[in-house]
C-alpha positions as a Python dict, from the first residue, in 0.01 Angstrom:
ca = {
    (1, 'M'): (0, 0, 0),
    (2, 'Q'): (-165, 330, -81),
    (3, 'V'): (-491, 487, 38),
    (4, 'L'): (-631, 812, -94),
    (5, 'V'): (-777, 1064, 152),
    (6, 'R'): (-1077, 1241, 5),
    (7, 'D'): (-1217, 1565, 147),
    (8, 'N'): (-989, 1543, 453),
    (9, 'N'): (-1185, 1236, 568),
    (10, 'I'): (-919, 1055, 772),
    (11, 'E'): (-1165, 815, 939),
    (12, 'Q'): (-1280, 674, 607),
    (13, 'A'): (-921, 645, 481),
    (14, 'L'): (-823, 455, 798),
    (15, 'R'): (-1119, 220, 752),
    (16, 'V'): (-1012, 150, 394),
    (17, 'L'): (-651, 95, 503),
    (18, 'K'): (-753, -148, 778),
    (19, 'K'): (-970, -343, 534),
    (20, 'K'): (-682, -366, 284),
    (21, 'M'): (-440, -479, 556),
    (22, 'Q'): (-691, -738, 677),
    (23, 'R'): (-730, -871, 323),
    (24, 'E'): (-351, -893, 279),
    (25, 'G'): (-310, -1084, 606),
    (26, 'V'): (-87, -822, 773),
    (27, 'F'): (-264, -843, 1110),
    (28, 'R'): (-245, -1224, 1118),
    (29, 'E'): (125, -1213, 1038),
    (30, 'M'): (192, -952, 1307),
    (31, 'R'): (15, -1168, 1565),
    (32, 'Q'): (221, -1472, 1462),
    (33, 'R'): (551, -1284, 1479),
    (34, 'K'): (476, -1141, 1823),
    (35, 'A'): (612, -1454, 1992),
    (36, 'Y'): (847, -1735, 1889),
    (37, 'E'): (680, -2029, 1720),
    (38, 'K'): (845, -2367, 1752),
    (39, 'P'): (915, -2545, 1423),
    (40, 'S'): (679, -2830, 1518),
    (41, 'E'): (399, -2582, 1595),
    (42, 'R'): (465, -2403, 1267),
    (43, 'K'): (444, -2731, 1077),
    (44, 'N'): (114, -2819, 1246),
    (45, 'R'): (-30, -2472, 1177),
    (46, 'E'): (74, -2479, 812),
    (47, 'K'): (-68, -2830, 772),
    (48, 'G'): (-398, -2716, 922),
    (49, 'E'): (-410, -2413, 692),
    (50, 'A'): (-347, -2639, 392),
    (51, 'V'): (-629, -2872, 499),
    (52, 'R'): (-867, -2576, 537),
    (53, 'R'): (-773, -2441, 194),
    (54, 'A'): (-823, -2785, 34),
    (55, 'R'): (-1164, -2828, 200),
    (56, 'K'): (-1273, -2482, 89),
    (57, 'Q'): (-1157, -2548, -267),
    (58, 'Q'): (-1336, -2884, -270),
    (59, 'R'): (-1657, -2728, -130),
    (60, 'K'): (-1652, -2455, -397),
    (61, 'Q'): (-1593, -2714, -671),
    (62, 'M'): (-1889, -2921, -549),
    (63, 'Q'): (-2107, -2608, -544),
    (64, 'R'): (-2008, -2528, -903),
    (65, 'E'): (-2094, -2884, -1008),
    (66, 'G'): (-2434, -2861, -839),
    (67, 'L'): (-2368, -3126, -575),
    (68, 'L'): (-2402, -2872, -293),
    (69, 'P'): (-2640, -2575, -277),
    (70, 'M'): (-2487, -2235, -344),
    (71, 'P'): (-2453, -2011, -37),
    (72, 'K'): (-2725, -1754, 10),
    (73, 'P'): (-2612, -1403, -91),
    (74, 'K'): (-2560, -1173, 204),
    (75, 'A'): (-2811, -891, 223),
    (76, 'R'): (-2635, -558, 205),
    (77, 'P'): (-2809, -257, 356),
    (78, 'V'): (-2913, 5, 104),
    (79, 'R'): (-2785, 351, 192),
    (80, 'D'): (-3014, 644, 133),
    (81, 'R'): (-2802, 896, -57),
    (82, 'T'): (-3058, 1175, -2),
    (83, 'A'): (-3020, 1170, 378),
    (84, 'P'): (-2748, 1399, 518),
    (85, 'T'): (-2431, 1227, 633),
    (86, 'P'): (-2309, 1265, 995),
    (87, 'A'): (-2016, 1474, 869),
    (88, 'A'): (-2254, 1715, 694),
    (89, 'T'): (-2474, 1757, 1003),
    (90, 'G'): (-2176, 1836, 1225),
    (91, 'R'): (-2209, 1539, 1459),
}
């Protein structure tokens, strides 16, 4: 995994790295490996994950077919590029 640091901005690079690790499932795997998981618990967890994946896939298929309403798009805040950034103001 590789993250580029631009303009010596370590905070932004760390944020990007954390987001990539979250997407890859690294944090979830670390939490699971912290303690021993019995084979029966592992089987139950994997079965539950499979059920969740199947439900999600079925829900998305029904949305594509028009049987369920599509989810509302999340409103993303618009950043004003003309305003000075906190790094530029020295805060």
